[in-house]
Steps between C-alpha positions, in 0.01 A plus 500: 500500500435285207135412416616169349695210654843545342762225555785633718853388396542280807176309418557463126491157346468357147470746213494797736829397665656438153425854386598654833846332472571716193512818705824591684454447877647845571222664286208305635186404310341783302141592570367378160641153565342492848168600341526238229583230752125490571468329154816273456429452129502875439813540703657216291405690189678808635790273583519403134521870406779539756680201345460644147647833600770332709628327186448802269802546278484874467320635813703437812388489863630852570311654209179316597523594871563864399190488276285348778630758740409789269153359415427438868621850589290660225193305612550572868512124563717513811541129572651436155700823514652380833564151374674613179698762695631211713578298187690794343693562818595134507626556142722784604297818466493757783204655663609837354509357148153346551359828628645676193362225270154532652500880435665482162476169318734629227775490763499121491857367507468310175656540153298714258353194326359346819398838638288569187326166535444555872341842445275365218387205711424734790311737268301203357362430842464847641399690188409245237334753268830687475700216349567572132647351184814717516594364840449137405696552177777665698516189719521280192777721362692435826474125444193410711248265343125538516503204736748674736283814497184299581682286758631799690160678483305192596734451805416849616128441436507182706490720810170666412254219586674385817533867618128554468415171662749544788333832578150343476586220734740681736806297421820686593 
C-alpha cells in the first residue's frame, strides 16, 4: 500500500498521461513512474530522460532494458526487475535467458563491445569504487566515447533514487 497518492494509469491526465503513454501497454507502468506521478513536473523530467535515451544513437532499447534489469536485480528492486523482465520478453528474450542473465551478467546476448559497456555500467552502479582507468580505456579502444560510457552508467544510476523512494513510500 502506497503512503502517497500515486496516479493510476486509468486516472492519468495532462503531463502524467503523456509520460504514461510512452510505456508499452503490455508492460504496464513501472513503479518509479507511479511514484513520480505524485509530482507531475518530476515525472515530466523523467520523461525527458526517457526521450533522450529513446533517441540515443548508440544505446538501443534492448541494451538499456538489459541494463535496468541487471541493476534492479542487483539492488533487489523487484518492481523494476519485473517490469524490465516483461520488456525484455516483449523484445524476444526467454525466461530462461533472463534467469541466466540475472545470475551471470556476462552471459548477456550482446556483441563483445556492447557487453563490455553493459558490464562497466552495471559495475559503476553496484561497485563504483571498482571502476578503473583500464576498463574505461578498453571501452574507448572498442569505439565507445566518454559520453557513451557516462550515458550508459547514468541510465543505470537513474534507478537508484526511485528504488529507495519506492521502498520508502511503499510503491510497488
